[in-house]
C-alpha positions as CSV (number, residue, x, y, z in Angstrom):
1,X,18.1,-8.3,-2.2
2,X,20.7,-5.6,-2.0
3,X,21.5,-4.4,1.6
4,X,20.8,-0.9,0.5
5,X,17.3,-1.8,-0.6
6,X,16.5,-3.5,2.7
7,X,17.9,-0.5,4.5
8,X,15.6,1.8,2.5
9,X,12.6,-0.1,3.5
10,X,13.4,-1.0,7.1
11,X,15.3,2.1,8.2
12,X,13.8,5.0,6.2
13,X,13.1,7.0,9.4
14,X,15.0,10.0,8.2
15,X,12.5,11.0,5.5
16,X,9.6,11.6,7.8
17,X,10.5,11.1,11.4
18,X,8.9,13.4,13.8
19,X,5.5,14.2,15.3
20,X,2.2,12.7,14.1
21,X,1.4,15.8,12.1
22,X,4.7,15.8,10.1
23,X,4.5,16.0,6.4
24,X,6.1,13.5,4.0
25,X,8.6,14.2,1.2
26,X,6.5,12.5,-1.5
27,X,7.2,11.4,-5.0
28,X,4.9,9.7,-7.6
29,X,7.0,6.5,-7.5
30,X,7.2,6.2,-3.7
31,X,4.6,5.1,-1.1
32,X,5.5,6.2,2.4
33,X,3.8,4.6,5.4
34,X,4.1,6.1,8.8
35,X,4.4,3.1,11.2
36,X,4.7,5.3,14.2
37,X,6.1,8.8,15.2
38,X,9.6,7.5,14.8
39,X,9.5,5.3,11.7
40,X,8.3,5.7,8.2
41,X,8.7,3.0,5.6
42,X,9.4,3.8,1.9
43,X,8.3,1.5,-1.0
44,X,9.3,2.0,-4.6
45,X,6.0,1.6,-6.5
46,X,4.4,1.5,-9.8
47,X,1.1,3.4,-9.9
48,X,-1.8,1.9,-11.7
49,X,-4.6,4.4,-12.1
50,X,-6.6,3.4,-15.2
51,X,-9.0,0.5,-15.5
52,X,-6.7,-1.3,-18.0
53,X,-3.6,-1.0,-15.8
54,X,-5.6,-2.0,-12.7
55,X,-6.9,-5.1,-14.5
56,X,-3.4,-6.2,-15.3
57,X,-1.9,-5.4,-11.9
58,X,0.9,-7.8,-10.9
59,X,-0.2,-10.6,-13.2
60,X,2.6,-12.8,-14.6
61,X,5.3,-11.3,-12.4
62,X,7.7,-13.9,-11.0
63,X,8.7,-11.9,-8.0
64,X,7.9,-8.7,-6.1
65,X,11.2,-7.6,-4.4
66,X,11.2,-6.4,-0.8
67,X,10.7,-2.6,-0.7
68,X,8.6,-2.5,-3.9
69,X,5.0,-2.7,-4.7
70,X,2.1,-1.6,-6.9
71,X,-0.3,1.2,-5.8
72,X,-3.8,0.9,-7.3
73,X,-5.5,4.3,-7.3
74,X,-9.2,4.8,-8.1
75,X,-10.9,8.0,-9.2
76,X,-13.0,8.1,-6.1
77,X,-13.5,5.9,-3.0
78,X,-15.5,2.8,-3.7
79,X,-16.0,-0.8,-2.4
80,X,-13.2,-2.9,-4.0
81,X,-12.3,-6.6,-4.2
82,X,-9.3,-8.2,-5.8
83,X,-8.3,-11.7,-6.9
84,X,-5.1,-13.5,-7.8
85,X,-5.9,-14.6,-11.3
86,X,-2.6,-15.1,-13.2
87,X,-0.7,-13.8,-10.2
88,X,2.3,-16.1,-9.6
89,X,3.5,-14.9,-6.2
90,X,1.8,-14.4,-2.8
91,X,0.9,-10.8,-2.0
92,X,-0.1,-8.7,0.9
93,X,-3.0,-6.3,-0.1
94,X,-3.2,-3.1,1.9
95,X,-6.5,-1.3,1.5
96,X,-6.6,2.4,2.2
97,X,-9.4,5.0,2.5
98,X,-9.6,8.5,1.0
99,X,-7.3,9.9,3.8
100,X,-4.6,7.3,3.1
101,X,-5.3,5.4,6.3
102,X,-4.9,1.6,6.3
103,X,-8.4,0.1,6.9
104,X,-7.8,-3.6,6.0
105,X,-4.8,-5.8,5.3
106,X,-5.2,-9.2,3.5
107,X,-2.0,-11.1,4.2
108,X,-0.5,-13.7,1.9
109,X,-3.1,-13.9,-0.8
110,X,-2.6,-17.2,-2.6
111,X,-1.1,-17.3,-6.1
112,X,-3.6,-18.1,-8.9
113,X,-6.6,-18.1,-6.5
114,X,-9.7,-16.6,-8.0
115,X,-11.6,-16.3,-4.8
116,X,-12.5,-12.6,-4.3
117,X,-10.5,-10.7,-1.7
118,X,-12.7,-8.0,-0.2
119,X,-11.2,-4.6,0.6
120,X,-13.0,-4.3,3.9
121,X,-13.6,-6.5,6.9
122,X,-17.1,-7.7,7.6
123,X,-19.0,-5.0,9.4
124,X,-16.8,-2.1,8.4
125,X,-19.2,0.8,8.3
126,X,-17.0,2.6,5.7
127,X,-15.9,0.0,3.2
128,X,-14.9,2.5,0.4
129,X,-11.3,2.4,-0.6
130,X,-9.4,4.9,-2.7
131,X,-6.1,3.0,-2.9
132,X,-4.7,-0.5,-2.6
133,X,-1.0,-1.2,-2.1
134,X,0.2,-4.7,-3.1
135,X,3.5,-5.8,-1.7
136,X,5.3,-9.2,-1.4
137,X,3.4,-11.7,0.8
138,X,4.6,-11.7,4.4
139,X,6.0,-8.2,4.2
140,X,3.1,-6.5,6.0
141,X,3.7,-8.6,9.1
142,X,7.5,-8.4,8.9
143,X,7.4,-4.6,8.7
144,X,4.7,-4.2,11.4
145,X,2.0,-2.7,9.1
146,X,-1.4,-2.4,10.8
147,X,-4.8,-0.8,10.5
148,X,-4.8,2.9,11.4
149,X,-1.3,3.6,9.9
150,X,-1.2,6.3,7.3
151,X,0.2,6.3,3.7
152,X,1.6,9.5,2.0
153,X,1.4,9.8,-1.8
154,X,0.8,12.7,-4.1
155,X,-2.4,11.0,-5.5
156,X,-4.2,11.7,-2.2
157,X,-6.1,14.9,-1.7
158,X,-3.4,16.6,0.5
159,X,-6.0,18.7,2.4
160,X,-7.7,15.5,3.5
161,X,-4.6,13.2,3.9
162,X,-3.8,11.8,7.3
163,X,-0.1,12.0,6.3
164,X,0.1,14.8,3.8
165,X,3.0,15.4,1.4
166,X,5.3,18.4,2.0
């Protein structure tokens, strides 16, 4: 990976650093995750927002470079579950609610495994998800992603977003 790409992911604090209520400089091909008040991570993404695109997902890809991912966007929040059919690389799946808040992370999903990966932990009283961000396996842990952090993207209802776009 190019040093500039690593820097964009690990050190993109300038885009959105500031107080918890800060707004993000959003773009359709970027997913921004506010790790804390001092650090925001930026991912170059492909958006998949139709049933056909969501069904294909990251199938047959031989790699998912650091700093990139795929954002699955649904028409409305709903219970979701994923699998790894025809997916050749391990993935971290980050499940987000209608406000863009991380509610569940499934780490290192196994390639080619058809076991369903639920979008919510057992007992979650609000299992509906509006978005799922898939990134390379191991990246969520390496970058410190955790439940409760917020994602900014123009596909969210900005009036309801926990981390709205500017």
